[in-house]
C-alpha positions, 0 to 999 in steps of 0.5 A, a space after each residue: 481474464 486480464 482486465 488491466 487498462 489498455 493504456 496507462 500513465 503513471 505520474 511518480 515512479 518512486 518506491 511505491 509507484 515503481 513497485 506497482 509498475 513492475 507488478 502491472 507489467 508482470 500481470 500483462 500491462 501493455 508496455 508499448 502503451 504505458 507512459 511514466 512521468 517522473 522528473 527524477 526517475 531512479 536508475 531502476 525505473 530508467 532501466 525498466 523503461 528502457 528494457 520493456 520499451 515504456 515511454 519515460 518523460 516524453 514531450 507529449 502525452 495523450 490522455 490514457 485509459 488510466 492515470 495513476 497518481 503516485 507522486 508526493 501528495 504535496 505536489 498535487 497542486 503544482 502538478 494539477 495543470 499538467 494532470 488535466 491534460 493527461 485525462 479526459 472523461 473516459 480516464 480512470 484515475 487511481 490515486 495513492 496520494 495520502 491525505 488527498 480525498 476524492 473531492 480534492 481530486 475531483 476539484 483538480 480533474 473536473 472532467 473525470 468521473 471515475 476516481 479510485 483512492 487507494 492506500 497500499 502498504 510497503 509489502 506491495 514492493 514485493 507483491 505482498 501488499 494490503 491495499 484499501 480502496 474506495 471509489 467515487 460515486 461516478 465510477 462504473 463497475 467496469 472501471 472498478 474492475 480495472 482498478 482492482 486489477 491494477 491494485 491486486 497486481 501487488 497484493 490483496 485489495 479491500 474495498 470500502 464503501 465509506 471514504 472516511 474509513 480509509 483513515 482507519 485502514 491507513 492506521 492499520 495496514 498502511 502503517 502496520 508494517 512499521 508495527 511488525 518491524 518494531 516488534 522484530 526490533 524489540 524482540 531482538 533487543 529483549 534477546 540481547 537483554 536476556 544474554 543472546 549475542 546481538 547478531 544472533 538475537 536479530 536473526 532469530 527475531 527476523 526469522 520468527 516474525 517472518 515465519 509466523 507471518 508465513 504460517 498465518 498466511 498459509 492457513 485460514 485459522 484465526 490468529 487467536 487460535 494460532 496463538 493458543 496452539 503455541 501456548 501450553 498451559 503453565 508453560 514459557 509462552 503462557 508466562 510471557 503472554 501474561 505480561 504482553 496481554 495484561 492491562 495496558 499491554 500490547 492490545 491496549 497499546 495497539 488500540 491507542 496507536 491505531 487511534 493516533 494514526 487514524 487521527 493524524 490521517 484525518 488531520 492530513 486529509 483536512 
């Protein structure tokens, strides 16, 4: 059953906001009751609005069932007076503004009870995102279901009970795609160093990372077991993993990287 909100206003239709909008429409969101507010919409968003009949930057916007905040976080204070008029006591607010806490949002939208703070990641742009979410104390179960319907339209959703954990989640899944892209980049560079042509090394690294990710997604087996499946004792993979898994290797570096990301997320929220 479709539990998307009956009406929705999206503030900010950049890369992430635009991707989410496309996912909502594909999932059955009522285009006739959807409004997009963005001072500089991309040609793609303009075309989507024109094709599907969405209201783009109308002169007046009534309060809707859901208000999704996807503009730049530093623009929250400037936008706050306008946002007050877009929400009333029945409105569900979903924010993907990095570093802006539920308390920040409640201070600017005091009339709103249902607030969900979410952190999607870049693969949401192709419907394969991993989103972490936390709801305010005033969010009723039915509104949380609506929020999940919105977020699940672009990938998987993990709910947190503690907003403080969102910084850790941001450092793992929010920043995580960059770690994977760095791995592919480093693999290609290593291939060149081993003698492969640069374009071939890049293709091999891309296909390997994409294929391994697809395999991981296609099975319920633990990643560690999959690693063992391709590691023959005394073989080439075992020799390579001995380097990557030694003290100070990949596991230690990632633990340090996630800690640094979590610390920075906390600074931005502070």
